[in-house]
NUBAMAR-508433 format. One line per field, with one value per residue (C-alpha): residue in one letter; x, y, z; residue number from 1. Coordinates in Angstrom, 1 decimal. Example, Ala and Ser with C-alpha at 12.3 -4.5 7.8 and 13.67 -1.06 7.14 Angstrom:
REM residues 2
code <- c(a; s)
X <- c(12.3; 13.7)
Y <- c(-4.5; -1.1)
Z <- c(7.8; 7.1)
pos <- c(1; 2)
This chain:
REM residues 292
code <- c(x; x; x; x; x; x; x; x; x; x; x; x; x; x; x; x; x; x; x; x; x; x; x; x; x; x; x; x; x; x; x; x; x; x; x; x; x; x; x; x; x; x; x; x; x; x; x; x; x; x; x; x; x; x; x; x; x; x; x; x; x; x; x; x; x; x; x; x; x; x; x; x; x; x; x; x; x; x; x; x; x; x; x; x; x; x; x; x; x; x; x; x; x; x; x; x; x; x; x; x; x; x; x; x; x; x; x; x; x; x; x; x; x; x; x; x; x; x; x; x; x; x; x; x; x; x; x; x; x; x; x; x; x; x; x; x; x; x; x; x; x; x; x; x; x; x; x; x; x; x; x; x; x; x; x; x; x; x; x; x; x; x; x; x; x; x; x; x; x; x; x; x; x; x; x; x; x; x; x; x; x; x; x; x; x; x; x; x; x; x; x; x; x; x; x; x; x; x; x; x; x; x; x; x; x; x; x; x; x; x; x; x; x; x; x; x; x; x; x; x; x; x; x; x; x; x; x; x; x; x; x; x; x; x; x; x; x; x; x; x; x; x; x; x; x; x; x; x; x; x; x; x; x; x; x; x; x; x; x; x; x; x; x; x; x; x; x; x; x; x; x; x; x; x; x; x; x; x; x; x; x; x; x; x; x; x; x; x; x; x; x; x)
X <- c(67.2; 68.4; 68.3; 67.5; 66.0; 65.0; 63.3; 62.0; 59.0; 57.8; 54.1; 51.7; 51.3; 55.1; 57.9; 57.2; 60.2; 59.6; 62.0; 62.1; 64.3; 64.2; 65.7; 65.4; 62.0; 60.2; 57.1; 56.2; 55.8; 55.2; 55.5; 54.2; 55.6; 53.3; 52.4; 48.6; 47.9; 49.1; 47.3; 44.4; 46.9; 48.4; 46.0; 47.2; 50.7; 50.5; 48.9; 51.7; 54.3; 52.7; 52.7; 56.5; 58.0; 57.8; 59.6; 61.3; 60.4; 60.1; 59.9; 58.0; 58.6; 57.0; 57.0; 55.6; 57.5; 55.0; 55.3; 57.0; 57.6; 54.0; 53.7; 57.4; 58.6; 55.3; 54.8; 51.5; 50.7; 47.6; 49.3; 52.2; 49.8; 47.9; 51.2; 52.5; 49.2; 49.2; 52.8; 51.9; 48.9; 50.6; 53.5; 51.0; 49.0; 51.9; 53.9; 57.0; 59.5; 60.8; 60.7; 59.3; 61.9; 61.2; 63.4; 61.3; 58.1; 59.3; 59.8; 56.2; 54.5; 52.5; 54.3; 55.9; 54.2; 50.8; 49.1; 46.2; 46.3; 44.1; 42.8; 44.8; 42.5; 42.1; 43.9; 47.2; 46.9; 48.3; 51.3; 52.3; 51.5; 54.0; 56.5; 56.0; 56.5; 59.8; 61.1; 60.1; 61.7; 65.0; 65.0; 64.6; 67.7; 69.6; 68.4; 69.2; 72.8; 72.9; 71.0; 73.7; 76.5; 74.7; 74.1; 77.7; 78.7; 76.0; 77.5; 80.9; 79.3; 77.3; 80.6; 81.9; 78.8; 79.3; 83.1; 82.2; 79.6; 82.1; 84.6; 82.2; 81.3; 84.9; 85.4; 82.2; 84.1; 86.7; 84.0; 82.4; 84.4; 83.5; 79.8; 80.3; 81.9; 79.1; 76.6; 78.4; 78.5; 74.8; 73.9; 76.0; 74.0; 70.8; 71.8; 73.7; 73.5; 69.8; 68.3; 66.7; 64.7; 66.5; 63.9; 64.1; 67.9; 67.9; 65.4; 67.6; 70.7; 69.0; 67.8; 71.1; 72.8; 70.3; 70.7; 74.5; 75.1; 75.3; 75.2; 71.7; 72.2; 75.4; 73.8; 70.8; 73.1; 74.9; 71.5; 70.3; 73.5; 73.0; 69.4; 70.4; 73.0; 70.2; 67.9; 70.4; 71.1; 67.5; 67.0; 63.6; 61.9; 63.9; 63.7; 60.9; 62.1; 65.6; 64.3; 62.9; 65.9; 68.3; 66.2; 66.6; 70.3; 70.8; 68.7; 70.9; 74.0; 72.6; 71.8; 75.3; 76.6; 74.4; 75.4; 79.1; 79.8; 82.0; 83.6; 87.2; 89.4; 87.4; 84.3; 86.1; 87.0; 83.5; 82.2; 84.6; 83.4; 79.8; 80.3; 81.9; 78.8; 76.5; 78.6; 78.3; 74.6; 74.1; 75.9; 73.8; 70.6; 71.8; 72.3; 69.0; 67.1; 68.3; 66.8; 63.3)
Y <- c(261.1; 258.5; 254.8; 251.3; 248.3; 244.8; 242.1; 238.6; 237.1; 233.6; 233.0; 230.0; 231.6; 231.9; 234.3; 238.1; 240.2; 243.7; 246.6; 250.3; 252.7; 256.5; 259.7; 263.2; 265.0; 267.7; 265.3; 261.8; 260.6; 256.8; 255.1; 251.6; 248.8; 245.9; 242.8; 242.7; 240.0; 242.3; 245.5; 244.9; 245.3; 248.6; 250.5; 248.5; 248.8; 252.6; 253.0; 251.1; 253.2; 256.6; 255.8; 254.8; 257.2; 261.1; 262.4; 261.1; 259.9; 256.3; 253.4; 250.5; 247.2; 243.9; 240.4; 237.2; 233.9; 231.2; 228.3; 225.2; 227.4; 227.7; 230.3; 231.2; 231.7; 231.0; 232.9; 234.7; 233.7; 235.7; 238.8; 238.1; 237.4; 240.8; 242.6; 241.1; 241.8; 245.3; 245.9; 244.4; 246.5; 249.6; 248.9; 248.4; 251.4; 253.8; 252.2; 251.5; 248.8; 246.9; 243.5; 243.1; 242.7; 239.7; 241.0; 244.1; 242.1; 240.0; 243.2; 244.0; 243.7; 240.4; 238.8; 236.2; 234.2; 235.8; 233.4; 231.4; 234.0; 233.2; 235.8; 236.0; 235.7; 238.9; 237.2; 237.8; 241.4; 241.1; 239.3; 242.0; 244.8; 243.0; 242.8; 246.5; 247.4; 245.5; 247.1; 250.5; 249.9; 248.7; 251.7; 254.1; 252.4; 253.2; 256.7; 257.4; 256.4; 258.8; 261.5; 261.1; 261.6; 264.8; 266.3; 266.0; 268.0; 270.5; 270.8; 271.7; 274.4; 275.8; 276.1; 278.3; 280.5; 280.8; 281.6; 284.2; 285.8; 286.0; 287.6; 290.2; 290.9; 291.6; 293.7; 295.8; 297.8; 298.9; 299.9; 302.4; 305.4; 304.9; 304.8; 308.0; 309.8; 308.7; 310.1; 313.4; 313.8; 313.0; 315.5; 318.1; 317.5; 318.0; 321.0; 322.8; 326.1; 325.8; 325.5; 322.3; 321.4; 319.3; 316.6; 316.1; 316.2; 313.6; 311.2; 311.6; 310.7; 307.6; 306.4; 306.8; 305.0; 302.1; 301.8; 301.6; 299.3; 295.6; 294.5; 293.1; 291.4; 289.7; 288.7; 287.1; 285.3; 283.6; 282.8; 281.2; 279.2; 277.9; 277.0; 275.2; 273.1; 272.2; 271.3; 268.9; 267.5; 266.8; 264.7; 263.8; 265.6; 268.9; 269.6; 272.2; 273.9; 274.1; 275.8; 278.6; 279.0; 279.2; 281.9; 284.0; 283.4; 284.4; 287.5; 288.6; 288.0; 290.1; 293.0; 293.0; 293.2; 296.2; 298.1; 297.7; 299.3; 302.4; 302.1; 301.5; 298.5; 297.2; 297.2; 295.0; 292.6; 292.5; 291.9; 288.9; 287.3; 287.9; 286.3; 283.3; 283.0; 283.3; 280.7; 278.2; 278.9; 278.1; 274.7; 273.9; 274.7; 272.4; 269.5; 270.3; 269.4; 265.8; 265.6; 265.0)
Z <- c(325.7; 323.2; 324.3; 323.0; 324.9; 323.8; 325.8; 325.3; 326.9; 326.7; 326.5; 325.6; 322.2; 321.6; 322.3; 322.3; 321.2; 322.3; 321.3; 322.0; 320.4; 321.5; 320.3; 321.7; 321.5; 323.3; 324.1; 324.0; 320.3; 320.0; 316.6; 316.4; 314.0; 314.9; 312.8; 311.7; 314.4; 317.2; 316.1; 318.5; 321.5; 320.3; 322.7; 325.8; 324.9; 324.4; 327.8; 329.5; 327.7; 328.3; 332.1; 332.0; 329.6; 329.7; 326.5; 323.4; 319.8; 320.4; 317.9; 319.1; 317.4; 318.4; 316.9; 318.0; 317.3; 317.4; 319.6; 317.9; 314.9; 314.0; 311.2; 311.3; 307.7; 306.1; 302.9; 302.5; 299.1; 298.8; 299.7; 297.5; 294.5; 295.1; 295.4; 292.2; 290.3; 291.4; 290.2; 286.8; 286.5; 287.4; 285.1; 282.1; 282.9; 283.3; 280.4; 282.7; 282.4; 285.4; 287.2; 290.7; 293.4; 295.6; 298.4; 298.6; 298.6; 301.6; 303.6; 303.3; 306.6; 306.8; 303.9; 306.0; 309.0; 308.3; 306.0; 307.6; 310.5; 313.4; 315.8; 319.0; 322.2; 324.4; 327.2; 325.4; 326.2; 329.7; 328.3; 325.7; 328.3; 330.7; 328.0; 327.1; 330.9; 331.1; 327.8; 329.2; 332.5; 330.6; 328.3; 331.3; 332.9; 329.7; 329.6; 333.3; 332.6; 329.8; 331.8; 334.6; 332.1; 330.6; 334.1; 335.0; 331.8; 332.6; 336.1; 334.5; 332.3; 335.2; 337.2; 334.5; 334.7; 338.6; 338.1; 335.5; 337.7; 340.7; 338.5; 337.2; 340.9; 341.6; 338.7; 339.4; 342.1; 339.7; 337.2; 339.7; 338.7; 335.3; 336.1; 338.1; 335.4; 333.0; 335.6; 335.8; 332.0; 331.8; 334.7; 333.0; 329.7; 331.6; 333.5; 330.6; 332.5; 333.1; 336.6; 337.5; 340.5; 343.1; 343.3; 339.5; 339.8; 342.4; 340.6; 337.3; 339.3; 340.9; 337.5; 335.8; 338.7; 338.4; 334.8; 335.0; 338.0; 337.4; 341.0; 340.9; 337.6; 338.9; 342.2; 340.2; 337.9; 340.9; 342.4; 339.2; 338.9; 342.4; 341.6; 338.5; 340.5; 343.1; 340.3; 338.8; 342.2; 343.0; 339.8; 338.4; 335.7; 335.2; 331.5; 331.5; 334.7; 333.2; 330.1; 332.1; 334.4; 331.5; 329.8; 333.0; 333.2; 329.6; 330.2; 333.2; 331.0; 328.2; 330.7; 332.0; 328.5; 327.7; 330.7; 330.4; 327.0; 326.9; 330.3; 329.4; 329.8; 332.7; 330.6; 328.0; 330.7; 332.1; 328.6; 328.1; 331.4; 330.4; 327.0; 328.6; 330.8; 327.8; 326.0; 329.0; 329.3; 325.6; 326.1; 329.1; 327.0; 324.4; 326.8; 328.6; 325.3; 326.0; 329.6; 330.8)
pos <- c(1; 2; 3; 4; 5; 6; 7; 8; 9; 10; 11; 12; 13; 14; 15; 16; 17; 18; 19; 20; 21; 22; 23; 24; 25; 26; 27; 28; 29; 30; 31; 32; 33; 34; 35; 36; 37; 38; 39; 40; 41; 42; 43; 44; 45; 46; 47; 48; 49; 50; 51; 52; 53; 54; 55; 56; 57; 58; 59; 60; 61; 62; 63; 64; 65; 66; 67; 68; 69; 70; 71; 72; 73; 74; 75; 76; 77; 78; 79; 80; 81; 82; 83; 84; 85; 86; 87; 88; 89; 90; 91; 92; 93; 94; 95; 96; 97; 98; 99; 100; 101; 102; 103; 104; 105; 106; 107; 108; 109; 110; 111; 112; 113; 114; 115; 116; 117; 118; 119; 120; 121; 122; 123; 124; 125; 126; 127; 128; 129; 130; 131; 132; 133; 134; 135; 136; 137; 138; 139; 140; 141; 142; 143; 144; 145; 146; 147; 148; 149; 150; 151; 152; 153; 154; 155; 156; 157; 158; 159; 160; 161; 162; 163; 164; 165; 166; 167; 168; 169; 170; 171; 172; 173; 174; 175; 176; 177; 178; 179; 180; 181; 182; 183; 184; 185; 186; 187; 188; 189; 190; 191; 192; 193; 194; 195; 196; 197; 198; 199; 200; 201; 202; 203; 204; 205; 206; 207; 208; 209; 210; 211; 212; 213; 214; 215; 216; 217; 218; 219; 220; 221; 222; 223; 224; 225; 226; 227; 228; 229; 230; 231; 232; 233; 234; 235; 236; 237; 238; 239; 240; 241; 242; 243; 244; 245; 246; 247; 248; 249; 250; 251; 252; 253; 254; 255; 256; 257; 258; 259; 260; 261; 262; 263; 264; 265; 266; 267; 268; 269; 270; 271; 272; 273; 274; 275; 276; 277; 278; 279; 280; 281; 282; 283; 284; 285; 286; 287; 288; 289; 290; 291; 292)
């Protein structure tokens, strides 16, 4: 799910500004944007976030505003000189014309506030880990609100599936004469004036009846819709379980479609209801990608 969270935490070293921005992703994909002085703490932050977050492509941005303005706005002249020298050398070597852009240079990580950098003591790890935990908790709150809205939309689509399955079940009784006619035609083809063993005839009749009837598929589609509703009501991590359940629902709808061809007007109506169910299932599947 998407979401954004930003927290501030005061420490003896200064103020930590910790932000998280997440977009949809099937797994947990953490991308860190830290100043060089905080690189040693990436592992601790990663461990906290992996415990708190389950899915999403998450951008992690952390900055440290030094106490009393120490280091704030200081220009890293050594880095700037090295960048400028590399720019000129590359221009001369490649025969290119152009002037260096100071605005671009100042966006380089470490260009501001990193000159004369001193190593931050290891005790700072607990402070930045606590900030990571606070940011993750706030992000989860935002994502939970979004998840509730998505779940409500999914319930509405699931209600359409249940209604379609119920209507298909009602129409099934009217389709029975068509199934019987199809069975008689098939048996006539098999017999074709030739004698056939009663046992073989009974087996063939049972097989044709099973292939034509949609009662089981309709019942399973209703059951799956009820399971989906219960899954959403239970909450928690439902994304992977929803994927499997939606595959089964789509399979039942496809089977109903395949069994209701060439059975007259009632078959067209059943087909329309099955297509409605498939459309709703697809919309649920799209929304399920946003859930954990």
